[in-house]
C-alpha positions in Angstrom: 211.8 -201.8 -108.1 209.4 -203.9 -106.2 206.4 -202.1 -107.6 207.7 -202.4 -111.2 208.0 -206.2 -110.8 204.4 -206.4 -109.6 203.1 -204.2 -112.4 205.0 -206.3 -115.0 203.7 -209.5 -113.5 200.1 -208.2 -113.5 200.5 -207.1 -117.1 201.7 -210.5 -118.3 199.0 -212.3 -116.2 196.2 -210.2 -117.8 197.5 -210.6 -121.3 197.7 -214.4 -120.9 194.2 -214.5 -119.3 192.8 -212.4 -122.1 194.2 -214.6 -124.8 192.9 -217.7 -123.0 189.4 -216.2 -122.6 189.3 -215.3 -126.3 190.3 -218.8 -127.3 187.7 -220.4 -125.0 185.0 -218.1 -126.5 186.1 -219.2 -130.0 185.6 -222.9 -129.0 182.2 -222.2 -127.6 181.0 -220.9 -131.1 182.0 -223.5 -133.7 180.7 -224.6 -137.0 180.3 -227.8 -138.9 183.1 -228.8 -141.3 182.8 -232.5 -142.3 181.2 -235.8 -141.5 182.6 -239.3 -142.2 180.1 -242.1 -141.8 181.1 -245.7 -140.8 180.6 -248.5 -143.3 177.5 -249.7 -141.5 176.1 -246.2 -141.0 175.9 -246.7 -137.2 178.5 -244.1 -136.4 180.0 -241.0 -137.9 183.0 -238.9 -137.3 182.1 -235.2 -137.2 184.5 -232.3 -137.5 183.8 -228.8 -136.1 186.0 -225.8 -136.6 186.5 -223.1 -134.0 185.7 -219.6 -134.9 188.7 -217.9 -136.6 190.1 -215.4 -134.1 191.5 -212.0 -135.1 195.2 -211.0 -135.0 196.4 -214.6 -135.8 195.8 -216.0 -132.3 194.9 -219.4 -133.8 198.1 -219.5 -135.9 198.5 -218.8 -139.5 196.7 -221.3 -141.7 195.6 -223.6 -138.9 192.1 -224.7 -138.3 191.7 -225.6 -134.6 188.6 -227.6 -133.8 186.8 -230.5 -132.3 186.3 -234.0 -133.5 183.3 -236.0 -132.2 182.1 -239.5 -132.7 178.3 -239.6 -132.9 176.0 -242.7 -132.9 172.8 -243.1 -134.9 170.8 -241.2 -132.2 173.3 -238.3 -132.5 174.8 -238.8 -129.1 178.4 -237.8 -128.6 180.4 -240.9 -127.7 183.9 -239.4 -127.7 185.5 -236.1 -128.6 189.0 -234.7 -129.1 190.3 -231.2 -129.7 192.9 -230.9 -132.5 195.2 -228.0 -133.5 194.2 -228.4 -137.2 191.0 -230.3 -137.8 191.3 -229.9 -141.6 194.3 -232.4 -141.7 192.2 -235.4 -140.6 192.6 -238.2 -143.1 192.9 -242.0 -143.4 189.8 -242.7 -141.3 189.4 -246.4 -140.5 186.5 -247.8 -138.7 186.9 -250.7 -136.3 184.5 -252.6 -134.1 185.1 -250.6 -131.0 187.0 -247.5 -132.2 187.7 -245.3 -135.1 191.4 -244.6 -136.2 192.5 -241.5 -138.1 195.7 -239.5 -139.0 196.2 -235.8 -138.4 199.1 -233.3 -138.6 200.5 -231.3 -135.7 203.6 -229.2 -135.8 204.7 -230.7 -139.2 204.5 -234.3 -137.9 201.8 -236.8 -138.8 200.1 -238.7 -135.9 197.7 -241.6 -135.8 195.2 -241.9 -133.0 191.9 -243.5 -132.2 188.6 -242.6 -130.5 186.2 -245.0 -128.7 182.7 -245.9 -130.0 181.4 -246.0 -126.4 180.9 -249.7 -126.1 
């Protein structure tokens, strides 16, 4: 029985490690989705979508990805990974941050990202 528990543990470990590796590789290869400039055109909120994985590993209908705040010199000031980057809306630019809404698990959340000042 002891050997069976070890084999089962190793199997679960390798399955989880494989799925995690596939998801990390999808994040490494992403593509541009949208850009929202600030009113003064000094900053922009840029959305990138992760590569869609086979077998539904990203979830049905979801678009996981990365949001980044860029300055005029195209430097990344702040970034955040979202479960569904396509649900970003209600973008409001402040003096030191950008606020936006997004959906996660059927709920709507509002958060902010710094402009690096």
